C-alpha atoms as an extended CHARMM CRD file, in Angstrom:
* protein
*
       119  EXT
         1         1  UNK       CA             -0.0070000000        0.0290000000        0.0270000000  PROA      1               0.0000000000
         2         2  UNK       CA              2.7840000000        2.4230000000        0.8950000000  PROA      2               0.0000000000
         3         3  UNK       CA              4.9240000000        3.4750000000       -2.0880000000  PROA      3               0.0000000000
         4         4  UNK       CA              7.9890000000        5.5720000000       -2.4830000000  PROA      4               0.0000000000
         5         5  UNK       CA              8.5910000000        6.7420000000       -6.0440000000  PROA      5               0.0000000000
         6         6  UNK       CA             11.9990000000        8.2340000000       -6.8400000000  PROA      6               0.0000000000
         7         7  UNK       CA             12.6450000000       10.4520000000       -9.8340000000  PROA      7               0.0000000000
         8         8  UNK       CA             15.0690000000       12.9560000000      -11.1910000000  PROA      8               0.0000000000
         9         9  UNK       CA             17.9880000000       10.7900000000      -12.1140000000  PROA      9               0.0000000000
        10        10  UNK       CA             19.8160000000       11.0270000000      -15.5020000000  PROA      10              0.0000000000
        11        11  UNK       CA             23.0650000000       11.6540000000      -17.1600000000  PROA      11              0.0000000000
        12        12  UNK       CA             25.1030000000       14.6900000000      -16.2600000000  PROA      12              0.0000000000
        13        13  UNK       CA             28.7040000000       15.9200000000      -16.7980000000  PROA      13              0.0000000000
        14        14  UNK       CA             31.1200000000       16.1020000000      -13.9790000000  PROA      14              0.0000000000
        15        15  UNK       CA             30.5340000000       19.4030000000      -12.1400000000  PROA      15              0.0000000000
        16        16  UNK       CA             26.8630000000       19.4520000000      -13.1060000000  PROA      16              0.0000000000
        17        17  UNK       CA             23.7780000000       19.2120000000      -10.8510000000  PROA      17              0.0000000000
        18        18  UNK       CA             20.6700000000       17.0430000000      -10.4830000000  PROA      18              0.0000000000
        19        19  UNK       CA             17.7160000000       17.2450000000       -8.1860000000  PROA      19              0.0000000000
        20        20  UNK       CA             16.2220000000       14.0460000000       -6.9700000000  PROA      20              0.0000000000
        21        21  UNK       CA             12.7000000000       13.7410000000       -5.6340000000  PROA      21              0.0000000000
        22        22  UNK       CA             10.9120000000       10.9320000000       -3.8120000000  PROA      22              0.0000000000
        23        23  UNK       CA              7.3150000000       11.0740000000       -3.0040000000  PROA      23              0.0000000000
        24        24  UNK       CA              5.6140000000        8.6100000000       -0.4500000000  PROA      24              0.0000000000
        25        25  UNK       CA              2.0420000000        7.7730000000       -0.9220000000  PROA      25              0.0000000000
        26        26  UNK       CA             -0.5540000000        5.4910000000        0.7020000000  PROA      26              0.0000000000
        27        27  UNK       CA             -2.3040000000        5.4440000000        4.0920000000  PROA      27              0.0000000000
        28        28  UNK       CA              0.5590000000        7.0830000000        5.9050000000  PROA      28              0.0000000000
        29        29  UNK       CA              0.1450000000        8.3100000000        9.4730000000  PROA      29              0.0000000000
        30        30  UNK       CA              3.5540000000        9.8470000000        9.7430000000  PROA      30              0.0000000000
        31        31  UNK       CA              7.1010000000        9.6190000000        8.3580000000  PROA      31              0.0000000000
        32        32  UNK       CA             10.0540000000        9.8410000000       10.6940000000  PROA      32              0.0000000000
        33        33  UNK       CA             13.4510000000        9.7520000000        9.1280000000  PROA      33              0.0000000000
        34        34  UNK       CA             13.7170000000        9.9500000000        5.2790000000  PROA      34              0.0000000000
        35        35  UNK       CA             16.9460000000        9.3340000000        3.4500000000  PROA      35              0.0000000000
        36        36  UNK       CA             18.8270000000        8.6330000000        0.2540000000  PROA      36              0.0000000000
        37        37  UNK       CA             21.1340000000        5.7300000000       -0.3060000000  PROA      37              0.0000000000
        38        38  UNK       CA             23.1270000000        4.7390000000       -3.3520000000  PROA      38              0.0000000000
        39        39  UNK       CA             24.5930000000        1.5650000000       -4.8030000000  PROA      39              0.0000000000
        40        40  UNK       CA             27.1860000000        1.3500000000       -7.4310000000  PROA      40              0.0000000000
        41        41  UNK       CA             27.7410000000       -1.8900000000       -9.3930000000  PROA      41              0.0000000000
        42        42  UNK       CA             29.6260000000       -4.4850000000       -7.3260000000  PROA      42              0.0000000000
        43        43  UNK       CA             29.2410000000       -2.3690000000       -4.1240000000  PROA      43              0.0000000000
        44        44  UNK       CA             27.0130000000       -2.2520000000       -1.1270000000  PROA      44              0.0000000000
        45        45  UNK       CA             24.1640000000        0.2080000000       -0.6220000000  PROA      45              0.0000000000
        46        46  UNK       CA             25.5800000000        3.1630000000        1.2670000000  PROA      46              0.0000000000
        47        47  UNK       CA             23.9810000000        6.0120000000        3.0380000000  PROA      47              0.0000000000
        48        48  UNK       CA             24.1350000000        9.3660000000        1.2570000000  PROA      48              0.0000000000
        49        49  UNK       CA             22.0020000000       11.6400000000        3.4620000000  PROA      49              0.0000000000
        50        50  UNK       CA             19.1510000000       11.3750000000        5.9740000000  PROA      50              0.0000000000
        51        51  UNK       CA             16.7210000000       14.0000000000        7.3880000000  PROA      51              0.0000000000
        52        52  UNK       CA             14.4880000000       13.9120000000       10.3400000000  PROA      52              0.0000000000
        53        53  UNK       CA             10.9250000000       15.1020000000       10.4320000000  PROA      53              0.0000000000
        54        54  UNK       CA             12.1550000000       18.3240000000       12.0170000000  PROA      54              0.0000000000
        55        55  UNK       CA             14.6960000000       18.9550000000        9.3170000000  PROA      55              0.0000000000
        56        56  UNK       CA             17.9240000000       17.8280000000       10.9380000000  PROA      56              0.0000000000
        57        57  UNK       CA             20.2470000000       16.4320000000        8.2160000000  PROA      57              0.0000000000
        58        58  UNK       CA             23.0720000000       13.9880000000        8.1560000000  PROA      58              0.0000000000
        59        59  UNK       CA             25.4700000000       13.4340000000        5.2720000000  PROA      59              0.0000000000
        60        60  UNK       CA             28.0600000000       10.9030000000        4.1430000000  PROA      60              0.0000000000
        61        61  UNK       CA             31.5360000000       12.4180000000        4.2220000000  PROA      61              0.0000000000
        62        62  UNK       CA             31.8830000000       11.8490000000        0.4970000000  PROA      62              0.0000000000
        63        63  UNK       CA             28.9470000000       14.3220000000       -0.3190000000  PROA      63              0.0000000000
        64        64  UNK       CA             29.2840000000       16.9240000000        2.4750000000  PROA      64              0.0000000000
        65        65  UNK       CA             29.3210000000       20.3950000000        1.0280000000  PROA      65              0.0000000000
        66        66  UNK       CA             27.9520000000       19.1650000000       -2.3260000000  PROA      66              0.0000000000
        67        67  UNK       CA             24.5470000000       17.6100000000       -1.6720000000  PROA      67              0.0000000000
        68        68  UNK       CA             21.6770000000       19.0180000000        0.2760000000  PROA      68              0.0000000000
        69        69  UNK       CA             18.7150000000       16.9580000000        1.5180000000  PROA      69              0.0000000000
        70        70  UNK       CA             15.4190000000       18.5360000000        2.2320000000  PROA      70              0.0000000000
        71        71  UNK       CA             11.8410000000       17.4940000000        2.7460000000  PROA      71              0.0000000000
        72        72  UNK       CA              8.2670000000       18.7320000000        2.4430000000  PROA      72              0.0000000000
        73        73  UNK       CA              6.2640000000       17.0470000000        5.1810000000  PROA      73              0.0000000000
        74        74  UNK       CA              2.9140000000       18.1910000000        3.7770000000  PROA      74              0.0000000000
        75        75  UNK       CA              3.7470000000       16.4050000000        0.4500000000  PROA      75              0.0000000000
        76        76  UNK       CA              5.5350000000       13.4150000000        2.1180000000  PROA      76              0.0000000000
        77        77  UNK       CA              8.4440000000       14.1770000000       -0.2750000000  PROA      77              0.0000000000
        78        78  UNK       CA             12.1900000000       14.1420000000        0.2460000000  PROA      78              0.0000000000
        79        79  UNK       CA             14.5950000000       15.8420000000       -2.0580000000  PROA      79              0.0000000000
        80        80  UNK       CA             18.3110000000       15.5920000000       -2.8320000000  PROA      80              0.0000000000
        81        81  UNK       CA             20.0350000000       18.5540000000       -4.4780000000  PROA      81              0.0000000000
        82        82  UNK       CA             23.2610000000       17.2130000000       -5.9900000000  PROA      82              0.0000000000
        83        83  UNK       CA             25.8490000000       19.7650000000       -6.9770000000  PROA      83              0.0000000000
        84        84  UNK       CA             29.4500000000       19.4470000000       -8.1550000000  PROA      84              0.0000000000
        85        85  UNK       CA             28.7930000000       15.9450000000       -9.2310000000  PROA      85              0.0000000000
        86        86  UNK       CA             31.7780000000       13.6380000000       -9.7190000000  PROA      86              0.0000000000
        87        87  UNK       CA             32.0330000000       10.3530000000      -11.6340000000  PROA      87              0.0000000000
        88        88  UNK       CA             32.2830000000        8.4150000000       -8.3490000000  PROA      88              0.0000000000
        89        89  UNK       CA             28.7090000000        9.6280000000       -7.6510000000  PROA      89              0.0000000000
        90        90  UNK       CA             27.5050000000        7.3220000000      -10.3550000000  PROA      90              0.0000000000
        91        91  UNK       CA             25.0660000000        4.8610000000       -8.8080000000  PROA      91              0.0000000000
        92        92  UNK       CA             21.4160000000        3.9250000000       -8.4500000000  PROA      92              0.0000000000
        93        93  UNK       CA             19.9200000000        6.2320000000       -5.8160000000  PROA      93              0.0000000000
        94        94  UNK       CA             17.2190000000        4.9150000000       -3.5410000000  PROA      94              0.0000000000
        95        95  UNK       CA             14.9750000000        6.7980000000       -1.2240000000  PROA      95              0.0000000000
        96        96  UNK       CA             14.0010000000        5.4500000000        2.2000000000  PROA      96              0.0000000000
        97        97  UNK       CA             11.3340000000        6.3660000000        4.6620000000  PROA      97              0.0000000000
        98        98  UNK       CA             10.6030000000        5.1620000000        8.1560000000  PROA      98              0.0000000000
        99        99  UNK       CA              6.7880000000        5.1750000000        7.9500000000  PROA      99              0.0000000000
       100       100  UNK       CA              4.0710000000        4.6090000000       10.5670000000  PROA      100             0.0000000000
       101       101  UNK       CA              1.0850000000        2.9280000000        9.0540000000  PROA      101             0.0000000000
       102       102  UNK       CA             -1.7390000000        1.1780000000       10.9330000000  PROA      102             0.0000000000
       103       103  UNK       CA              0.2090000000        1.3050000000       14.2040000000  PROA      103             0.0000000000
       104       104  UNK       CA              3.2970000000       -0.3300000000       12.6830000000  PROA      104             0.0000000000
       105       105  UNK       CA              6.5640000000        1.4960000000       11.7980000000  PROA      105             0.0000000000
       106       106  UNK       CA              8.6160000000        0.1270000000        8.9800000000  PROA      106             0.0000000000
       107       107  UNK       CA             11.2600000000        1.2030000000        6.5360000000  PROA      107             0.0000000000
       108       108  UNK       CA             10.0710000000        1.4730000000        3.0190000000  PROA      108             0.0000000000
       109       109  UNK       CA             12.2790000000        1.7690000000       -0.1540000000  PROA      109             0.0000000000
       110       110  UNK       CA             11.8080000000        3.4480000000       -3.5500000000  PROA      110             0.0000000000
       111       111  UNK       CA             12.4760000000        1.7720000000       -6.7670000000  PROA      111             0.0000000000
       112       112  UNK       CA             15.7700000000        3.6780000000       -7.3510000000  PROA      112             0.0000000000
       113       113  UNK       CA             16.7130000000        6.1510000000       -9.9710000000  PROA      113             0.0000000000
       114       114  UNK       CA             19.9660000000        6.0520000000      -12.0210000000  PROA      114             0.0000000000
       115       115  UNK       CA             22.5000000000        8.8200000000      -11.6990000000  PROA      115             0.0000000000
       116       116  UNK       CA             25.3140000000        8.7350000000      -14.1310000000  PROA      116             0.0000000000
       117       117  UNK       CA             28.1510000000       11.3090000000      -14.1310000000  PROA      117             0.0000000000
       118       118  UNK       CA             30.5210000000       11.4290000000      -17.0740000000  PROA      118             0.0000000000
       119       119  UNK       CA             33.9780000000       12.8120000000      -17.0630000000  PROA      119             0.0000000000
């Protein structure tokens, strides 16, 4: 019933920017932490950034100063503004939300959106 749909990925040159969006839908009572994770071929899924319902953000060291996570609680949407992109940022980006539904809190994942940064 709960779905997270990620969008905004694409192909960009090094130094460019992309803005990712992830909208949660369904019978949602509340969303606590939301976040972005990424997975490159042959590697594990790593945290990129998280944000609490109050707007407190946490970033992986590799993206600090370049990426900005934000959210719109009224729209149940989390964003990731990605600036100064590097080839090593190439990965499938997944959004995550810790969602309370019907008295149960669980993590939900979006389908992923491909980000490719060319040199």
